[in-house]
Z-matrix of the N, CA and C atoms (Angstrom, degrees):
N
C 1 1.454
C 2 1.531 1 109.27
N 3 1.338 2 115.65 1 127.65
C 4 1.455 3 120.05 2 179.87
C 5 1.534 4 110.47 3 -71.28
N 6 1.321 5 115.62 4 154.30
C 7 1.460 6 120.67 5 177.10
C 8 1.529 7 109.77 6 -72.47
N 9 1.311 8 115.88 7 162.75
C 10 1.458 9 119.11 8 177.11
C 11 1.523 10 110.26 9 -62.34
N 12 1.324 11 117.64 10 -39.56
C 13 1.460 12 120.46 11 -178.86
C 14 1.521 13 111.13 12 -59.26
N 15 1.332 14 116.90 13 -40.01
C 16 1.472 15 120.20 14 176.98
C 17 1.518 16 110.16 15 -62.80
N 18 1.349 17 116.81 16 -44.40
C 19 1.461 18 120.05 17 -179.80
C 20 1.527 19 110.80 18 -59.98
N 21 1.329 20 116.01 19 -45.00
C 22 1.452 21 119.92 20 -177.05
C 23 1.526 22 110.85 21 -65.68
N 24 1.317 23 116.73 22 -45.03
C 25 1.461 24 120.37 23 179.51
C 26 1.522 25 111.22 24 -63.37
N 27 1.303 26 117.14 25 -37.03
C 28 1.466 27 121.41 26 177.83
C 29 1.524 28 110.04 27 -59.51
N 30 1.322 29 116.77 28 -45.17
C 31 1.466 30 121.20 29 179.52
C 32 1.524 31 110.33 30 -65.20
N 33 1.324 32 117.75 31 -46.29
C 34 1.465 33 121.89 32 -178.61
C 35 1.524 34 110.88 33 -59.31
N 36 1.333 35 116.62 34 -43.93
C 37 1.461 36 120.60 35 -177.45
C 38 1.523 37 112.97 36 -69.55
N 39 1.324 38 116.21 37 -34.23
C 40 1.469 39 119.47 38 -176.57
C 41 1.524 40 112.96 39 -91.73
N 42 1.330 41 117.54 40 -5.75
C 43 1.464 42 120.20 41 176.16
C 44 1.526 43 108.68 42 -128.42
N 45 1.326 44 113.81 43 46.40
C 46 1.463 45 121.30 44 -177.99
C 47 1.523 46 110.64 45 -56.15
N 48 1.316 47 115.26 46 136.23
C 49 1.460 48 120.19 47 178.08
C 50 1.515 49 114.11 48 92.30
N 51 1.309 50 118.01 49 -12.54
C 52 1.458 51 121.35 50 178.82
C 53 1.532 52 110.40 51 -94.37
N 54 1.318 53 114.94 52 148.34
C 55 1.460 54 120.43 53 176.08
C 56 1.527 55 107.42 54 -84.51
N 57 1.311 56 116.44 55 91.97
C 58 1.463 57 121.51 56 -174.97
C 59 1.525 58 111.07 57 -59.79
N 60 1.323 59 116.06 58 -42.85
C 61 1.467 60 119.03 59 -176.42
C 62 1.519 61 111.85 60 -61.18
N 63 1.321 62 116.89 61 -34.06
C 64 1.461 63 120.66 62 -179.13
C 65 1.526 64 111.98 63 -68.78
N 66 1.320 65 117.16 64 -18.89
C 67 1.468 66 121.67 65 -178.72
C 68 1.529 67 112.67 66 -87.97
N 69 1.326 68 116.99 67 -6.08
C 70 1.454 69 120.07 68 -173.26
C 71 1.530 70 111.56 69 -93.64
N 72 1.335 71 117.57 70 137.08
C 73 1.470 72 120.87 71 179.94
C 74 1.522 73 111.73 72 -71.49
N 75 1.333 74 115.25 73 158.58
C 76 1.458 75 121.30 74 177.90
C 77 1.535 76 108.99 75 -122.33
N 78 1.328 77 118.10 76 117.14
C 79 1.472 78 119.44 77 177.96
C 80 1.522 79 110.58 78 -78.25
N 81 1.322 80 116.19 79 164.63
C 82 1.453 81 120.96 80 171.04
C 83 1.526 82 108.76 81 -77.34
N 84 1.316 83 116.38 82 152.20
C 85 1.460 84 117.29 83 171.25
C 86 1.531 85 108.06 84 -81.87
N 87 1.323 86 116.49 85 172.77
C 88 1.467 87 120.78 86 -173.26
C 89 1.514 88 112.04 87 -59.48
N 90 1.320 89 117.38 88 -41.22
C 91 1.460 90 120.45 89 -178.55
C 92 1.526 91 111.38 90 -66.06
N 93 1.329 92 117.13 91 -40.78
C 94 1.464 93 120.76 92 178.89
C 95 1.523 94 111.34 93 -64.40
N 96 1.333 95 116.62 94 -44.26
C 97 1.457 96 120.24 95 -179.46
C 98 1.527 97 110.94 96 -66.35
N 99 1.328 98 117.04 97 -41.56
C 100 1.464 99 120.76 98 -178.77
C 101 1.519 100 112.00 99 -63.39
N 102 1.339 101 117.28 100 -21.10
C 103 1.467 102 121.12 101 -178.22
C 104 1.526 103 112.80 102 -85.86
N 105 1.320 104 118.09 103 -7.50
C 106 1.468 105 121.53 104 -179.67
C 107 1.532 106 108.94 105 -74.04
N 108 1.311 107 116.82 106 139.50
C 109 1.460 108 120.83 107 179.04
C 110 1.517 109 111.94 108 -69.25
N 111 1.315 110 116.57 109 142.22
C 112 1.465 111 120.09 110 179.60
C 113 1.526 112 111.92 111 -62.88
N 114 1.336 113 116.71 112 -28.86
C 115 1.463 114 119.00 113 177.27
C 116 1.527 115 110.83 114 -64.24
N 117 1.355 116 117.02 115 -36.97
C 118 1.471 117 120.27 116 178.31
C 119 1.516 118 111.28 117 -71.05
N 120 1.309 119 116.81 118 -36.06
C 121 1.462 120 119.93 119 177.93
C 122 1.525 121 110.79 120 -67.17
N 123 1.337 122 116.36 121 -42.64
C 124 1.466 123 119.36 122 178.55
C 125 1.521 124 110.27 123 -65.00
N 126 1.317 125 117.20 124 -39.54
C 127 1.461 126 120.31 125 177.62
C 128 1.523 127 110.95 126 -59.70
N 129 1.327 128 117.06 127 -47.78
C 130 1.464 129 120.08 128 -179.86
C 131 1.524 130 111.64 129 -66.69
N 132 1.317 131 116.76 130 -37.41
C 133 1.463 132 120.34 131 178.33
C 134 1.529 133 109.89 132 -60.46
N 135 1.331 134 116.33 133 -47.10
C 136 1.465 135 119.89 134 -178.57
C 137 1.525 136 111.35 135 -70.08
N 138 1.315 137 116.83 136 -35.30
C 139 1.464 138 119.68 137 177.37
C 140 1.521 139 110.11 138 -63.75
N 141 1.328 140 116.53 139 -37.20
C 142 1.464 141 119.70 140 176.61
C 143 1.527 142 110.57 141 -63.44
N 144 1.321 143 117.14 142 -42.05
C 145 1.467 144 120.34 143 178.70
C 146 1.524 145 110.40 144 -60.82
N 147 1.323 146 117.65 145 -44.50
C 148 1.466 147 120.20 146 -178.85
C 149 1.524 148 111.97 147 -71.46
N 150 1.317 149 117.68 148 -27.60
C 151 1.463 150 119.83 149 178.22
C 152 1.517 151 112.63 150 -68.16
N 153 1.310 152 118.01 151 -25.77
C 154 1.462 153 121.22 152 -177.17
C 155 1.527 154 110.08 153 -58.57
N 156 1.313 155 116.81 154 119.22
C 157 1.449 156 121.86 155 177.71
C 158 1.517 157 114.99 156 83.06
N 159 1.348 158 117.57 157 0.10
C 160 1.459 159 121.33 158 -179.22
C 161 1.527 160 109.75 159 -127.22
N 162 1.322 161 116.29 160 161.17
C 163 1.461 162 120.04 161 173.79
C 164 1.527 163 108.95 162 -64.58
N 165 1.312 164 115.96 163 130.48
C 166 1.460 165 119.35 164 -178.83
C 167 1.518 166 111.59 165 -59.90
N 168 1.331 167 116.72 166 -36.36
C 169 1.461 168 120.22 167 -178.98
C 170 1.528 169 111.46 168 -63.71
N 171 1.320 170 117.23 169 -35.49
C 172 1.459 171 120.99 170 178.23
C 173 1.525 172 110.51 171 -63.59
N 174 1.323 173 116.10 172 -46.92
C 175 1.463 174 120.80 173 -179.99
C 176 1.524 175 110.36 174 -64.75
N 177 1.318 176 116.86 175 -45.28
C 178 1.463 177 120.48 176 -176.42
C 179 1.523 178 111.55 177 -64.52
N 180 1.332 179 117.28 178 -36.10
C 181 1.459 180 120.64 179 178.49
C 182 1.525 181 111.36 180 -63.30
N 183 1.312 182 116.56 181 -35.19
C 184 1.463 183 120.66 182 -177.84
C 185 1.522 184 113.49 183 -90.12
N 186 1.325 185 116.99 184 -4.55
C 187 1.459 186 118.35 185 -172.20
C 188 1.527 187 114.40 186 -63.92
N 189 1.341 188 120.13 187 -33.97
C 190 1.468 189 118.39 188 175.62
C 191 1.534 190 112.96 189 -55.79
N 192 1.317 191 117.08 190 -34.71
C 193 1.467 192 120.19 191 177.65
C 194 1.524 193 110.48 192 -68.89
N 195 1.323 194 117.75 193 -34.16
C 196 1.461 195 121.33 194 175.60
C 197 1.532 196 110.31 195 -66.81
N 198 1.330 197 116.05 196 -40.77
C 199 1.462 198 119.98 197 178.04
C 200 1.529 199 110.41 198 -57.98
N 201 1.312 200 115.88 199 -42.08
C 202 1.471 201 120.11 200 179.85
C 203 1.526 202 111.20 201 -69.71
N 204 1.326 203 116.67 202 -43.76
C 205 1.466 204 120.86 203 -176.18
C 206 1.523 205 112.32 204 -66.18
N 207 1.330 206 116.64 205 -29.88
C 208 1.470 207 120.72 206 -176.61
C 209 1.535 208 112.35 207 -111.37
N 210 1.336 209 116.26 208 31.09
C 211 1.474 210 122.02 209 173.04
C 212 1.525 211 112.91 210 51.71
N 213 1.331 212 115.73 211 45.52
C 214 1.456 213 118.58 212 179.32
C 215 1.519 214 113.34 213 65.17
N 216 1.307 215 116.30 214 20.87
C 217 1.471 216 123.82 215 179.44
C 218 1.526 217 112.35 216 59.55
N 219 1.311 218 114.98 217 40.24
C 220 1.467 219 120.52 218 168.63
C 221 1.530 220 106.82 219 -66.75
N 222 1.317 221 116.63 220 110.14
C 223 1.468 222 120.66 221 -170.97
C 224 1.520 223 112.62 222 -59.95
N 225 1.325 224 117.86 223 -38.71
C 226 1.460 225 120.45 224 -178.04
C 227 1.527 226 111.06 225 -66.96
N 228 1.326 227 117.48 226 -40.72
C 229 1.469 228 120.49 227 177.83
C 230 1.519 229 111.17 228 -66.89
N 231 1.330 230 115.68 229 -46.01
C 232 1.470 231 119.73 230 -176.75
C 233 1.525 232 110.89 231 -65.14
N 234 1.331 233 117.51 232 -37.56
C 235 1.471 234 120.83 233 -179.43
C 236 1.518 235 112.06 234 -62.85
N 237 1.323 236 117.50 235 -23.20
C 238 1.468 237 121.98 236 -178.09
C 239 1.526 238 113.13 237 -95.45
N 240 1.315 239 118.06 238 5.14
C 241 1.468 240 120.42 239 -179.78
C 242 1.526 241 110.91 240 -63.59
N 243 1.313 242 114.82 241 140.47
C 244 1.470 243 120.24 242 178.37
C 245 1.523 244 109.82 243 -86.46
N 246 1.316 245 115.59 244 164.62
C 247 1.462 246 119.87 245 175.17
C 248 1.520 247 110.56 246 -58.83
N 249 1.337 248 116.09 247 -37.93
C 250 1.459 249 120.66 248 -178.79
C 251 1.531 250 111.04 249 -63.46
N 252 1.332 251 116.46 250 -40.08
C 253 1.462 252 119.17 251 177.89
C 254 1.521 253 111.32 252 -64.70
N 255 1.315 254 116.82 253 -41.25
C 256 1.453 255 119.89 254 177.72
C 257 1.523 256 111.51 255 -65.87
N 258 1.318 257 116.26 256 -39.81
C 259 1.465 258 120.56 257 179.51
C 260 1.527 259 111.17 258 -62.73
N 261 1.326 260 117.20 259 -35.17
C 262 1.460 261 120.32 260 178.72
C 263 1.524 262 111.17 261 -66.00
N 264 1.325 263 116.28 262 -30.58
C 265 1.456 264 119.10 263 178.70
C 266 1.525 265 112.17 264 -66.47
N 267 1.328 266 116.38 265 -21.57
C 268 1.462 267 120.39 266 176.96
C 269 1.536 268 111.39 267 -66.66
N 270 1.330 269 116.94 268 -13.72
C 271 1.467 270 121.06 269 177.84
C 272 1.523 271 112.25 270 -95.43
N 273 1.317 272 116.62 271 -3.12
C 274 1.464 273 121.63 272 -177.62
C 275 1.520 274 109.64 273 -88.31
N 276 1.328 275 116.68 274 105.47
C 277 1.464 276 119.47 275 -175.07
C 278 1.530 277 113.67 276 -76.39
N 279 1.342 278 117.03 277 -0.45
C 280 1.459 279 119.84 278 173.88
C 281 1.527 280 111.73 279 -82.64
N 282 1.333 281 115.33 280 -14.70
C 283 1.460 282 120.94 281 -178.87
C 284 1.523 283 110.69 282 -97.55
N 285 1.313 284 116.49 283 171.67
C 286 1.463 285 122.25 284 168.89
C 287 1.513 286 105.49 285 -91.96
N 288 1.321 287 115.96 286 109.24
C 289 1.469 288 120.47 287 -168.27
C 290 1.528 289 111.17 288 -89.19
N 291 1.311 290 113.52 289 74.61
C 292 1.467 291 122.18 290 176.93
C 293 1.521 292 106.07 291 -112.24
N 294 1.323 293 116.84 292 110.69
C 295 1.461 294 120.94 293 -171.34
C 296 1.527 295 112.53 294 -59.08
N 297 1.308 296 116.93 295 -45.33
C 298 1.456 297 119.41 296 -178.72
C 299 1.518 298 112.13 297 -61.46
N 300 1.325 299 116.76 298 -41.66
C 301 1.456 300 120.00 299 -179.14
C 302 1.524 301 111.55 300 -73.37
N 303 1.331 302 117.12 301 -35.75
C 304 1.468 303 119.13 302 175.90
C 305 1.525 304 110.67 303 -62.69
N 306 1.325 305 117.36 304 -41.64
C 307 1.471 306 120.08 305 177.32
C 308 1.526 307 111.21 306 -64.84
N 309 1.330 308 116.45 307 -31.28
C 310 1.468 309 119.17 308 -178.55
C 311 1.522 310 111.80 309 -65.71
N 312 1.325 311 117.72 310 -24.75
C 313 1.466 312 120.19 311 179.60
C 314 1.526 313 109.74 312 -62.39
N 315 1.322 314 116.60 313 -45.33
C 316 1.469 315 120.15 314 178.53
C 317 1.523 316 110.55 315 -65.53
N 318 1.319 317 116.97 316 -44.12
C 319 1.465 318 120.43 317 -178.74
C 320 1.532 319 110.77 318 -62.28
N 321 1.315 320 116.66 319 -40.43
C 322 1.458 321 119.56 320 -179.52
C 323 1.523 322 111.85 321 -74.21
N 324 1.328 323 117.22 322 -29.89
C 325 1.467 324 119.60 323 173.83
C 326 1.525 325 110.09 324 -64.30
N 327 1.310 326 116.41 325 -39.14
C 328 1.465 327 120.22 326 177.60
C 329 1.522 328 110.38 327 -63.76
N 330 1.324 329 117.33 328 -41.81
C 331 1.461 330 120.45 329 176.99
C 332 1.520 331 110.64 330 -61.09
N 333 1.316 332 117.13 331 -43.45
C 334 1.466 333 120.90 332 -179.61
C 335 1.523 334 110.75 333 -60.21
N 336 1.334 335 117.24 334 -44.45
C 337 1.467 336 119.62 335 -179.32
C 338 1.524 337 111.12 336 -66.60
N 339 1.330 338 117.27 337 -37.07
C 340 1.466 339 120.18 338 179.66
C 341 1.524 340 110.89 339 -67.00
N 342 1.331 341 117.35 340 -43.16
C 343 1.458 342 120.15 341 179.53
C 344 1.527 343 111.10 342 -69.32
N 345 1.325 344 116.26 343 -35.95
C 346 1.460 345 119.69 344 177.78
C 347 1.521 346 111.42 345 -63.87
N 348 1.331 347 116.46 346 -33.33
C 349 1.469 348 119.68 347 -178.84
C 350 1.530 349 111.51 348 -66.47
N 351 1.328 350 116.71 349 -22.17
C 352 1.461 351 120.36 350 -178.80
C 353 1.536 352 112.18 351 -78.64
N 354 1.343 353 115.62 352 -37.81
C 355 1.466 354 118.51 353 -172.27
C 356 1.522 355 113.84 354 -132.84
N 357 1.302 356 117.11 355 18.04
C 358 1.458 357 120.12 356 175.65
C 359 1.511 358 114.37 357 94.71
N 360 1.326 359 117.18 358 -32.61
C 361 1.459 360 121.45 359 176.56
C 362 1.523 361 108.69 360 -160.80
N 363 1.312 362 114.97 361 155.46
C 364 1.459 363 120.22 362 175.25
C 365 1.529 364 109.51 363 -64.24
N 366 1.339 365 115.99 364 -36.89
C 367 1.455 366 120.42 365 179.02
C 368 1.525 367 111.05 366 -60.64
N 369 1.324 368 116.47 367 -44.26
C 370 1.458 369 120.02 368 178.80
C 371 1.524 370 110.80 369 -65.22
N 372 1.334 371 116.43 370 -38.48
C 373 1.463 372 120.90 371 177.76
C 374 1.530 373 110.00 372 -57.66
N 375 1.340 374 116.46 373 -47.59
C 376 1.460 375 120.11 374 -179.77
C 377 1.525 376 111.06 375 -67.15
N 378 1.320 377 116.34 376 -42.73
C 379 1.464 378 120.32 377 -176.91
C 380 1.521 379 111.95 378 -62.54
N 381 1.333 380 116.53 379 -35.43
C 382 1.459 381 120.89 380 -176.17
C 383 1.528 382 113.38 381 -82.89
N 384 1.329 383 116.60 382 -12.19
C 385 1.466 384 118.22 383 -177.73
C 386 1.525 385 109.44 384 -67.30
N 387 1.335 386 118.73 385 130.09
C 388 1.471 387 120.89 386 -175.21
C 389 1.527 388 113.09 387 -69.38
N 390 1.325 389 114.97 388 137.93
C 391 1.463 390 120.87 389 -179.66
C 392 1.524 391 112.30 390 -64.70
N 393 1.330 392 116.76 391 -28.55
C 394 1.466 393 118.32 392 -176.20
C 395 1.527 394 112.39 393 -77.71
N 396 1.334 395 116.97 394 3.97
C 397 1.464 396 121.67 395 173.62
C 398 1.525 397 109.79 396 -137.75
N 399 1.330 398 116.08 397 43.40
C 400 1.464 399 119.11 398 -176.94
C 401 1.524 400 111.37 399 -64.79
N 402 1.340 401 117.83 400 -30.03
C 403 1.465 402 118.57 401 177.99
C 404 1.520 403 110.47 402 -67.12
N 405 1.329 404 117.20 403 -26.18
C 406 1.456 405 120.07 404 174.69
C 407 1.511 406 111.31 405 -65.12
N 408 1.330 407 116.99 406 -36.22
C 409 1.463 408 120.58 407 176.60
C 410 1.521 409 110.40 408 -69.64
N 411 1.334 410 117.36 409 -39.17
C 412 1.472 411 119.57 410 174.93
C 413 1.523 412 110.47 411 -55.64
N 414 1.329 413 115.40 412 -48.39
C 415 1.464 414 120.24 413 -176.40
C 416 1.522 415 110.90 414 -65.01
N 417 1.327 416 117.51 415 -36.79
C 418 1.459 417 120.90 416 178.82
C 419 1.523 418 111.12 417 -66.25
N 420 1.330 419 116.85 418 -43.77
C 421 1.461 420 120.37 419 177.85
C 422 1.529 421 111.04 420 -61.76
N 423 1.321 422 115.71 421 -40.78
C 424 1.464 423 119.82 422 179.00
C 425 1.524 424 111.03 423 -64.82
N 426 1.323 425 116.83 424 -41.71
C 427 1.465 426 121.49 425 -175.67
C 428 1.523 427 112.37 426 -73.95
N 429 1.320 428 116.81 427 -44.32
C 430 1.455 429 120.16 428 -174.14
C 431 1.520 430 113.43 429 -94.46
N 432 1.324 431 116.83 430 -18.75
C 433 1.450 432 120.47 431 178.56
C 434 1.515 433 111.66 432 -97.32
N 435 1.306 434 115.40 433 -166.75
C 436 1.463 435 121.05 434 -178.59
C 437 1.524 436 109.38 435 -131.90
N 438 1.336 437 116.41 436 130.84
C 439 1.460 438 123.99 437 179.40
C 440 1.530 439 112.13 438 58.74
N 441 1.322 440 115.64 439 39.27
C 442 1.460 441 120.98 440 179.77
C 443 1.525 442 112.16 441 -116.86
N 444 1.318 443 116.16 442 23.15
C 445 1.455 444 120.44 443 176.42
C 446 1.514 445 111.44 444 -81.33
N 447 1.323 446 116.52 445 -177.57
C 448 1.463 447 120.90 446 -178.97
C 449 1.516 448 110.61 447 60.48
N 450 1.331 449 116.22 448 -134.28
C 451 1.451 450 120.66 449 179.15
C 452 1.526 451 113.08 450 -93.93
N 453 1.341 452 118.00 451 2.86
C 454 1.463 453 119.36 452 -176.99
C 455 1.528 454 111.52 453 -63.51
N 456 1.334 455 116.90 454 -43.82
C 457 1.461 456 119.82 455 177.97
C 458 1.516 457 111.92 456 -61.90
N 459 1.341 458 118.97 457 -52.37
C 460 1.459 459 120.45 458 177.61
C 461 1.529 460 113.67 459 -58.66
N 462 1.337 461 117.35 460 -40.75
C 463 1.463 462 119.06 461 179.29
C 464 1.528 463 111.21 462 -65.70
N 465 1.332 464 117.47 463 -36.77
C 466 1.464 465 119.76 464 174.83
C 467 1.518 466 110.35 465 -60.56
N 468 1.328 467 117.06 466 -47.31
C 469 1.463 468 120.45 467 179.96
C 470 1.529 469 110.55 468 -59.89
N 471 1.327 470 117.19 469 -41.37
C 472 1.464 471 121.00 470 178.25
C 473 1.535 472 110.04 471 -63.31
N 474 1.330 473 117.06 472 -40.50
C 475 1.464 474 121.47 473 179.85
C 476 1.522 475 112.12 474 -57.89
N 477 1.333 476 116.08 475 -42.29
C 478 1.466 477 119.55 476 -173.07
C 479 1.526 478 113.21 477 -92.17
N 480 1.325 479 117.17 478 0.12
C 481 1.454 480 120.20 479 174.72
C 482 1.515 481 116.07 480 97.25
N 483 1.334 482 118.26 481 3.86
C 484 1.458 483 120.36 482 174.76
C 485 1.518 484 108.88 483 -74.41
N 486 1.310 485 116.82 484 130.07
C 487 1.452 486 120.34 485 -176.96
C 488 1.518 487 110.93 486 -67.41
N 489 1.321 488 115.94 487 124.01
C 490 1.464 489 121.46 488 179.41
C 491 1.516 490 109.48 489 -157.39
N 492 1.297 491 116.36 490 154.04
C 493 1.463 492 119.52 491 165.45
C 494 1.509 493 107.61 492 -90.61
N 495 1.326 494 116.94 493 162.56
C 496 1.458 495 122.34 494 179.97
C 497 1.517 496 108.03 495 -130.88
N 498 1.317 497 116.40 496 132.85
C 499 1.463 498 120.77 497 -177.62
C 500 1.530 499 110.63 498 -86.07
N 501 1.340 500 114.97 499 68.60
C 502 1.453 501 120.56 500 173.28
C 503 1.529 502 108.85 501 -70.73
N 504 1.328 503 116.47 502 170.62
C 505 1.463 504 119.35 503 179.08
C 506 1.525 505 111.35 504 -58.77
N 507 1.340 506 117.36 505 -40.57
C 508 1.460 507 120.03 506 -179.50
C 509 1.525 508 111.90 507 -67.97
N 510 1.331 509 117.08 508 -40.32
C 511 1.466 510 119.52 509 178.24
C 512 1.524 511 109.79 510 -63.87
N 513 1.325 512 117.35 511 -43.28
C 514 1.469 513 120.23 512 178.36
C 515 1.518 514 110.41 513 -61.64
N 516 1.337 515 117.09 514 -43.60
C 517 1.470 516 120.25 515 178.67
C 518 1.527 517 110.64 516 -59.85
N 519 1.336 518 116.88 517 -39.35
C 520 1.459 519 120.32 518 179.10
C 521 1.524 520 111.39 519 -68.42
N 522 1.303 521 117.26 520 -39.47
C 523 1.465 522 120.76 521 177.86
C 524 1.528 523 111.07 522 -63.78
N 525 1.313 524 116.21 523 -38.38
C 526 1.466 525 120.45 524 176.70
C 527 1.530 526 109.78 525 -65.64
N 528 1.337 527 116.42 526 -42.29
C 529 1.460 528 120.90 527 179.30
C 530 1.525 529 111.54 528 -63.22
N 531 1.336 530 116.27 529 -30.09
C 532 1.467 531 121.00 530 178.04
C 533 1.527 532 112.51 531 -81.63
N 534 1.327 533 116.11 532 -3.68
C 535 1.460 534 120.40 533 178.55
C 536 1.522 535 114.16 534 76.80
N 537 1.321 536 116.91 535 16.03
C 538 1.468 537 120.04 536 -178.49
C 539 1.520 538 112.03 537 -80.57
N 540 1.322 539 116.74 538 -34.99
C 541 1.460 540 122.59 539 177.66
C 542 1.520 541 107.27 540 -141.00
N 543 1.327 542 116.21 541 165.93
C 544 1.461 543 118.40 542 177.52
C 545 1.529 544 112.08 543 -114.05
N 546 1.339 545 116.69 544 2.25
C 547 1.457 546 122.58 545 176.60
C 548 1.526 547 107.33 546 -162.65
N 549 1.319 548 115.99 547 176.50
C 550 1.462 549 119.22 548 178.91
C 551 1.527 550 109.59 549 -56.85
N 552 1.331 551 118.11 550 124.27
C 553 1.471 552 120.14 551 -178.08
C 554 1.530 553 111.81 552 -75.04
N 555 1.317 554 115.33 553 122.02
C 556 1.466 555 120.77 554 176.38
C 557 1.528 556 111.03 555 -126.96
N 558 1.317 557 117.39 556 -33.64
C 559 1.459 558 121.00 557 177.95
C 560 1.523 559 109.68 558 -68.58
N 561 1.332 560 116.15 559 148.88
C 562 1.461 561 119.56 560 -177.96
C 563 1.525 562 111.68 561 -58.77
N 564 1.324 563 117.11 562 -37.71
C 565 1.470 564 119.87 563 179.94
C 566 1.520 565 110.71 564 -59.40
N 567 1.334 566 117.75 565 -45.90
C 568 1.457 567 120.98 566 -178.89
C 569 1.525 568 111.39 567 -68.67
N 570 1.328 569 116.48 568 -37.95
C 571 1.460 570 119.69 569 177.78
C 572 1.526 571 110.84 570 -63.18
N 573 1.327 572 116.52 571 -37.25
C 574 1.464 573 119.83 572 178.42
C 575 1.528 574 111.03 573 -67.18
N 576 1.324 575 117.05 574 -36.68
C 577 1.464 576 120.41 575 176.82
C 578 1.527 577 110.66 576 -63.14
N 579 1.330 578 115.42 577 -41.85
C 580 1.462 579 119.83 578 178.30
C 581 1.527 580 110.12 579 -65.21
N 582 1.328 581 116.38 580 -42.17
C 583 1.464 582 120.02 581 178.02
C 584 1.531 583 110.32 582 -58.80
N 585 1.305 584 116.66 583 -43.68
C 586 1.464 585 120.33 584 179.96
C 587 1.521 586 111.29 585 -60.86
N 588 1.332 587 116.63 586 -38.80
C 589 1.466 588 119.77 587 179.09
C 590 1.524 589 110.74 588 -65.45
N 591 1.330 590 116.44 589 -45.10
C 592 1.463 591 119.63 590 178.46
C 593 1.525 592 111.16 591 -64.40
N 594 1.325 593 116.94 592 -37.32
C 595 1.469 594 119.52 593 176.99
C 596 1.525 595 110.86 594 -61.07
N 597 1.333 596 116.12 595 -40.17
C 598 1.458 597 120.12 596 179.46
C 599 1.530 598 111.01 597 -66.35
N 600 1.345 599 116.88 598 -44.63
C 601 1.460 600 120.18 599 178.84
C 602 1.528 601 110.78 600 -63.97
N 603 1.323 602 116.72 601 -35.82
C 604 1.466 603 119.51 602 178.15
C 605 1.529 604 110.73 603 -67.92
N 606 1.326 605 116.08 604 -39.54
C 607 1.462 606 120.13 605 177.78
C 608 1.525 607 110.47 606 -62.24
N 609 1.325 608 117.16 607 -40.29
C 610 1.459 609 121.52 608 -179.12
C 611 1.525 610 112.07 609 -69.92
N 612 1.320 611 116.30 610 -37.14
C 613 1.467 612 120.17 611 -169.18
C 614 1.523 613 115.06 612 -104.07
N 615 1.331 614 117.02 613 -26.72
C 616 1.456 615 120.04 614 -173.91
C 617 1.520 616 112.73 615 74.43
N 618 1.314 617 117.93 616 8.78
C 619 1.464 618 122.27 617 -178.19
C 620 1.533 619 111.06 618 -90.42
N 621 1.333 620 117.03 619 155.90
C 622 1.462 621 119.67 620 175.18
C 623 1.527 622 111.45 621 -68.57
N 624 1.315 623 115.47 622 157.89
C 625 1.461 624 121.03 623 -178.49
C 626 1.520 625 112.26 624 -58.86
N 627 1.323 626 116.93 625 -37.92
C 628 1.463 627 119.81 626 -176.64
C 629 1.524 628 111.30 627 -63.61
N 630 1.332 629 117.74 628 -35.45
C 631 1.460 630 120.20 629 178.48
C 632 1.527 631 111.45 630 -72.55
N 633 1.316 632 116.39 631 -39.47
C 634 1.466 633 119.74 632 176.92
C 635 1.521 634 109.62 633 -62.46
N 636 1.323 635 116.15 634 -40.95
C 637 1.460 636 121.81 635 178.77
C 638 1.522 637 110.95 636 -60.57
N 639 1.331 638 117.07 637 -46.57
C 640 1.464 639 120.61 638 -179.67
C 641 1.524 640 111.12 639 -65.44
N 642 1.315 641 116.98 640 -42.85
C 643 1.461 642 119.97 641 178.62
C 644 1.531 643 111.19 642 -63.53
N 645 1.313 644 116.68 643 -40.16
C 646 1.458 645 120.61 644 178.36
C 647 1.522 646 110.29 645 -61.52
N 648 1.337 647 116.42 646 -42.43
C 649 1.468 648 120.06 647 177.61
C 650 1.521 649 111.43 648 -62.24
N 651 1.315 650 116.41 649 -36.40
C 652 1.465 651 120.80 650 -177.92
C 653 1.519 652 112.95 651 -70.11
N 654 1.318 653 117.69 652 -16.76
C 655 1.471 654 120.02 653 177.19
C 656 1.521 655 111.70 654 -70.38
N 657 1.336 656 116.96 655 -16.70
C 658 1.468 657 119.65 656 179.92
C 659 1.522 658 111.55 657 -116.84
N 660 1.329 659 116.65 658 20.26
C 661 1.460 660 119.79 659 170.76
C 662 1.489 661 116.02 660 101.62
N 663 1.365 662 116.85 661 27.53
C 664 1.468 663 118.42 662 177.79
C 665 1.517 664 110.55 663 -58.74
């Protein structure tokens, strides 16, 4: 596995003339993330689910109608929705009428309320989760949430400012080139190996995971 300094120099040399730092994302710190309302987090979580497989612009254009249909994503209200209420939303042509994804809104609202009960808010729960086990948070979201497998969980975390790496095609290609994995990591063992590599790069660089992830992707032509 190459050092972080090698990765950074590789990017600088192959993207000469570009402001590399300006291309890197900035996560929220723990205090900033903990201050976000759970209704906004649930809204972004559900928007990420609906974006999967669709043009983001299509989903975003219709999102105000989702905000209205789901009471501003008040997690406690949404978690108590009946099947009949969800079924009625299938008649609302302002929404994206995908039954599985509509049902996931209620399931994810229930997850948000359960996690909030542990630490006061879902935002605090996310903010307190340790960066050196971010794949553990991915797995928890997948297990306790709905339609949050694959990259949906990581992309949601990136959307709301929680520091995470994302296993995009370029990041996976770079990990393979570094000899860390030989295919897209899906098994827990492989995900833990990837986490360990990111932890090492973070220790060397002091940078957030999201920046290391972007730089790693840029080594293969991002």
